[in-house]
MARRONU-67369 format. One record per residue (C-alpha): x, y, z; residue number from 1. Coordinates in steps of 0.05 Angstrom, whole numbers, plus 5000, padded with zeros to 4 digits. Layout:
<pts>
<pt x="X" y="Y" z="Z" n="NUM"/>
...
</pts>
This chain:
<pts>
<pt x="2383" y="7561" z="7209" n="1"/>
<pt x="2427" y="7509" z="7176" n="2"/>
<pt x="2433" y="7498" z="7102" n="3"/>
<pt x="2389" y="7446" z="7071" n="4"/>
<pt x="2430" y="7391" z="7039" n="5"/>
<pt x="2416" y="7357" z="6974" n="6"/>
<pt x="2360" y="7307" z="6981" n="7"/>
<pt x="2392" y="7238" z="6982" n="8"/>
<pt x="2379" y="7192" z="6923" n="9"/>
<pt x="2376" y="7117" z="6924" n="10"/>
<pt x="2396" y="7067" z="6871" n="11"/>
<pt x="2324" y="7045" z="6863" n="12"/>
<pt x="2271" y="7091" z="6837" n="13"/>
<pt x="2213" y="7080" z="6884" n="14"/>
<pt x="2152" y="7083" z="6840" n="15"/>
<pt x="2099" y="7029" z="6833" n="16"/>
<pt x="2094" y="6996" z="6764" n="17"/>
<pt x="2084" y="6926" z="6737" n="18"/>
<pt x="2159" y="6912" z="6738" n="19"/>
<pt x="2170" y="6945" z="6806" n="20"/>
<pt x="2114" y="6903" z="6837" n="21"/>
<pt x="2143" y="6840" z="6805" n="22"/>
<pt x="2210" y="6855" z="6837" n="23"/>
<pt x="2177" y="6865" z="6905" n="24"/>
<pt x="2146" y="6796" z="6897" n="25"/>
<pt x="2214" y="6767" z="6882" n="26"/>
<pt x="2243" y="6801" z="6944" n="27"/>
<pt x="2187" y="6773" z="6987" n="28"/>
<pt x="2213" y="6703" z="6970" n="29"/>
<pt x="2287" y="6703" z="6955" n="30"/>
<pt x="2308" y="6772" z="6979" n="31"/>
<pt x="2341" y="6794" z="7044" n="32"/>
<pt x="2346" y="6859" z="7082" n="33"/>
<pt x="2407" y="6866" z="7126" n="34"/>
<pt x="2398" y="6888" z="7198" n="35"/>
<pt x="2442" y="6950" z="7184" n="36"/>
<pt x="2383" y="6982" z="7147" n="37"/>
<pt x="2425" y="6993" z="7086" n="38"/>
<pt x="2438" y="6930" z="7044" n="39"/>
<pt x="2391" y="6888" z="7002" n="40"/>
<pt x="2410" y="6822" z="6970" n="41"/>
<pt x="2375" y="6775" z="6923" n="42"/>
<pt x="2395" y="6702" z="6910" n="43"/>
<pt x="2373" y="6651" z="6859" n="44"/>
<pt x="2397" y="6588" z="6824" n="45"/>
<pt x="2369" y="6616" z="6760" n="46"/>
<pt x="2411" y="6671" z="6727" n="47"/>
<pt x="2350" y="6695" z="6688" n="48"/>
<pt x="2316" y="6709" z="6754" n="49"/>
<pt x="2373" y="6755" z="6775" n="50"/>
<pt x="2374" y="6790" z="6707" n="51"/>
<pt x="2299" y="6802" z="6712" n="52"/>
<pt x="2307" y="6829" z="6783" n="53"/>
<pt x="2360" y="6879" z="6761" n="54"/>
<pt x="2319" y="6899" z="6700" n="55"/>
<pt x="2255" y="6907" z="6740" n="56"/>
<pt x="2288" y="6955" z="6789" n="57"/>
<pt x="2332" y="6988" z="6734" n="58"/>
<pt x="2395" y="6967" z="6770" n="59"/>
<pt x="2464" y="6956" z="6740" n="60"/>
<pt x="2488" y="6915" z="6799" n="61"/>
<pt x="2541" y="6863" z="6784" n="62"/>
<pt x="2517" y="6791" z="6785" n="63"/>
<pt x="2562" y="6745" z="6826" n="64"/>
<pt x="2562" y="6671" z="6846" n="65"/>
<pt x="2568" y="6639" z="6913" n="66"/>
<pt x="2559" y="6574" z="6951" n="67"/>
<pt x="2504" y="6566" z="7003" n="68"/>
<pt x="2512" y="6540" z="7073" n="69"/>
<pt x="2572" y="6494" z="7082" n="70"/>
<pt x="2576" y="6476" z="7008" n="71"/>
<pt x="2636" y="6494" z="6966" n="72"/>
<pt x="2605" y="6495" z="6897" n="73"/>
<pt x="2586" y="6564" z="6874" n="74"/>
<pt x="2519" y="6549" z="6841" n="75"/>
<pt x="2477" y="6607" z="6866" n="76"/>
<pt x="2474" y="6675" z="6831" n="77"/>
<pt x="2465" y="6737" z="6873" n="78"/>
<pt x="2465" y="6812" z="6873" n="79"/>
<pt x="2475" y="6858" z="6932" n="80"/>
<pt x="2471" y="6934" z="6936" n="81"/>
<pt x="2465" y="6989" z="6986" n="82"/>
<pt x="2404" y="7035" z="6987" n="83"/>
<pt x="2380" y="7064" z="7053" n="84"/>
<pt x="2318" y="7096" z="7022" n="85"/>
<pt x="2296" y="7031" z="6989" n="86"/>
<pt x="2308" y="6993" z="7054" n="87"/>
<pt x="2264" y="7043" z="7091" n="88"/>
<pt x="2210" y="7036" z="7038" n="89"/>
<pt x="2211" y="6959" z="7043" n="90"/>
<pt x="2204" y="6963" z="7118" n="91"/>
<pt x="2146" y="7012" z="7111" n="92"/>
<pt x="2106" y="6963" z="7067" n="93"/>
<pt x="2115" y="6903" z="7112" n="94"/>
<pt x="2184" y="6873" z="7102" n="95"/>
<pt x="2229" y="6854" z="7160" n="96"/>
<pt x="2303" y="6835" z="7165" n="97"/>
<pt x="2312" y="6759" z="7165" n="98"/>
<pt x="2240" y="6756" z="7141" n="99"/>
<pt x="2230" y="6682" z="7123" n="100"/>
<pt x="2186" y="6667" z="7184" n="101"/>
<pt x="2163" y="6737" z="7201" n="102"/>
<pt x="2137" y="6761" z="7134" n="103"/>
<pt x="2064" y="6782" z="7136" n="104"/>
<pt x="2019" y="6829" z="7098" n="105"/>
<pt x="2055" y="6869" z="7044" n="106"/>
<pt x="2024" y="6936" z="7025" n="107"/>
<pt x="2018" y="6928" z="6950" n="108"/>
<pt x="1971" y="6973" z="6911" n="109"/>
<pt x="1911" y="6934" z="6885" n="110"/>
<pt x="1928" y="6953" z="6814" n="111"/>
<pt x="1995" y="6916" z="6818" n="112"/>
<pt x="1977" y="6856" z="6860" n="113"/>
<pt x="1977" y="6810" z="6800" n="114"/>
<pt x="2049" y="6829" z="6783" n="115"/>
<pt x="2070" y="6821" z="6856" n="116"/>
<pt x="2038" y="6751" z="6858" n="117"/>
<pt x="2075" y="6731" z="6794" n="118"/>
<pt x="2140" y="6752" z="6827" n="119"/>
<pt x="2123" y="6710" z="6888" n="120"/>
<pt x="2107" y="6652" z="6842" n="121"/>
<pt x="2172" y="6658" z="6804" n="122"/>
<pt x="2209" y="6659" z="6870" n="123"/>
<pt x="2175" y="6605" z="6911" n="124"/>
<pt x="2117" y="6580" z="6869" n="125"/>
<pt x="2108" y="6515" z="6832" n="126"/>
<pt x="2064" y="6474" z="6786" n="127"/>
<pt x="2058" y="6400" z="6776" n="128"/>
<pt x="2012" y="6355" z="6737" n="129"/>
<pt x="1996" y="6281" z="6724" n="130"/>
<pt x="1947" y="6234" z="6693" n="131"/>
<pt x="1900" y="6207" z="6746" n="132"/>
<pt x="1896" y="6131" z="6734" n="133"/>
<pt x="1831" y="6126" z="6773" n="134"/>
<pt x="1793" y="6163" z="6718" n="135"/>
<pt x="1798" y="6155" z="6644" n="136"/>
<pt x="1830" y="6214" z="6609" n="137"/>
<pt x="1834" y="6253" z="6674" n="138"/>
<pt x="1892" y="6302" z="6675" n="139"/>
<pt x="1905" y="6338" z="6741" n="140"/>
<pt x="1947" y="6400" z="6751" n="141"/>
<pt x="1963" y="6444" z="6810" n="142"/>
<pt x="1990" y="6514" z="6823" n="143"/>
<pt x="2022" y="6529" z="6890" n="144"/>
<pt x="2061" y="6578" z="6933" n="145"/>
<pt x="2110" y="6561" z="6989" n="146"/>
<pt x="2132" y="6602" z="7049" n="147"/>
<pt x="2161" y="6592" z="7119" n="148"/>
<pt x="2111" y="6645" z="7144" n="149"/>
<pt x="2040" y="6621" z="7156" n="150"/>
<pt x="2018" y="6694" z="7162" n="151"/>
<pt x="2043" y="6710" z="7092" n="152"/>
<pt x="2011" y="6647" z="7063" n="153"/>
<pt x="1944" y="6663" z="7095" n="154"/>
<pt x="1947" y="6734" z="7070" n="155"/>
<pt x="1961" y="6710" z="6998" n="156"/>
<pt x="1902" y="6663" z="7004" n="157"/>
<pt x="1855" y="6718" z="7029" n="158"/>
<pt x="1873" y="6767" z="6973" n="159"/>
<pt x="1867" y="6714" z="6919" n="160"/>
<pt x="1799" y="6694" z="6947" n="161"/>
<pt x="1774" y="6767" z="6946" n="162"/>
<pt x="1795" y="6772" z="6873" n="163"/>
<pt x="1777" y="6704" z="6845" n="164"/>
<pt x="1731" y="6672" z="6897" n="165"/>
<pt x="1775" y="6609" z="6899" n="166"/>
<pt x="1795" y="6583" z="6967" n="167"/>
<pt x="1856" y="6541" z="6956" n="168"/>
<pt x="1884" y="6493" z="7007" n="169"/>
<pt x="1940" y="6504" z="7058" n="170"/>
<pt x="1983" y="6446" z="7080" n="171"/>
<pt x="2042" y="6442" z="7128" n="172"/>
<pt x="2106" y="6404" z="7113" n="173"/>
<pt x="2172" y="6395" z="7147" n="174"/>
<pt x="2239" y="6382" z="7114" n="175"/>
<pt x="2296" y="6417" z="7149" n="176"/>
<pt x="2245" y="6466" z="7178" n="177"/>
<pt x="2170" y="6476" z="7176" n="178"/>
<pt x="2140" y="6509" z="7115" n="179"/>
<pt x="2070" y="6521" z="7087" n="180"/>
<pt x="2040" y="6509" z="7018" n="181"/>
<pt x="1981" y="6544" z="6988" n="182"/>
<pt x="1954" y="6501" z="6932" n="183"/>
<pt x="1901" y="6509" z="6877" n="184"/>
<pt x="1876" y="6451" z="6834" n="185"/>
<pt x="1855" y="6450" z="6762" n="186"/>
<pt x="1800" y="6502" z="6748" n="187"/>
<pt x="1818" y="6544" z="6808" n="188"/>
<pt x="1891" y="6538" z="6790" n="189"/>
<pt x="1876" y="6561" z="6719" n="190"/>
<pt x="1842" y="6624" z="6747" n="191"/>
<pt x="1904" y="6639" z="6789" n="192"/>
<pt x="1949" y="6628" z="6728" n="193"/>
<pt x="1908" y="6675" z="6684" n="194"/>
<pt x="1909" y="6728" z="6739" n="195"/>
<pt x="1985" y="6727" z="6742" n="196"/>
<pt x="1998" y="6723" z="6667" n="197"/>
<pt x="1946" y="6774" z="6646" n="198"/>
<pt x="1980" y="6808" z="6587" n="199"/>
<pt x="2036" y="6800" z="6537" n="200"/>
<pt x="2103" y="6833" z="6548" n="201"/>
<pt x="2103" y="6827" z="6624" n="202"/>
<pt x="2164" y="6801" z="6662" n="203"/>
<pt x="2168" y="6728" z="6682" n="204"/>
<pt x="2215" y="6670" z="6690" n="205"/>
<pt x="2216" y="6632" z="6624" n="206"/>
<pt x="2226" y="6564" z="6654" n="207"/>
<pt x="2162" y="6567" z="6695" n="208"/>
<pt x="2122" y="6600" z="6641" n="209"/>
<pt x="2140" y="6547" z="6590" n="210"/>
<pt x="2123" y="6491" z="6639" n="211"/>
<pt x="2054" y="6521" z="6649" n="212"/>
<pt x="2044" y="6530" z="6574" n="213"/>
<pt x="2059" y="6456" z="6561" n="214"/>
<pt x="2015" y="6435" z="6619" n="215"/>
<pt x="1955" y="6475" z="6595" n="216"/>
<pt x="1963" y="6452" z="6523" n="217"/>
<pt x="1947" y="6381" z="6546" n="218"/>
<pt x="1878" y="6404" z="6569" n="219"/>
<pt x="1867" y="6448" z="6507" n="220"/>
<pt x="1876" y="6514" z="6542" n="221"/>
<pt x="1911" y="6569" z="6502" n="222"/>
<pt x="1963" y="6607" z="6540" n="223"/>
</pts>
C-alpha cells in the first residue's frame, strides 16, 4: 500500500459566503476558465472590480493590464492564477471553459443567491433612467442583465421570479454577436435592486451603486 500524500491545497478557499458568492457572480460574467483545467482569469475595465474580486476570494494575485483583441492600448485590468481544485469546483457547479454562450444553471446555495446576482449585475448588469415626456412628472428607470447565453438569462429570470414574483422581459440584440437582455422596469426593478443590496457592508462596485442611489433619490426612495 502506497503512502498517502499531503492533500493538495488551492489558492482559493472553497467555502460559500456572501463574498465568495459575489465572486462567483463576477466569474459568471467576466471570468474565464482555460481548457487546461488549471487556470482562471478575470478581466475588467474597472480596477475596483478586480480589487473586489481578489478580496472576495482572499487572493493576493498581481493585477496587470492588457489590450483586448487587435487593440494596442492596455486599458483592461486582469488577474490570472492557477488552481486545479477551484477549476474543478467551478466545473462542478455549472461553469464551462469558453463559457460565454454555453453558461447555464449555476448551483448557488439559496442563501447566497442575492450575493451571486449582485456579482452578475456588477459584471454585466446595467441601469438607465429618463423622464417620460408623454406623462407629466413620469420618471422611468430600468434594471437589466446581459449575457450571450439565453439559457443563463432564462435561469436568472426563473430564480428571480420564484423569489420576487416579478417576470421581467427578455429581448434579443445583435452587435458583433447575438446577446440577450433581461430587463425589469420601475417597481419590479426596485424589488430586484433591494434584493441585491440587502444589507450594509456587502461588496459591490461603487460606480454602479452610486448611479442607482442617485436614480432612486429622484423618486424619493431611500437607498
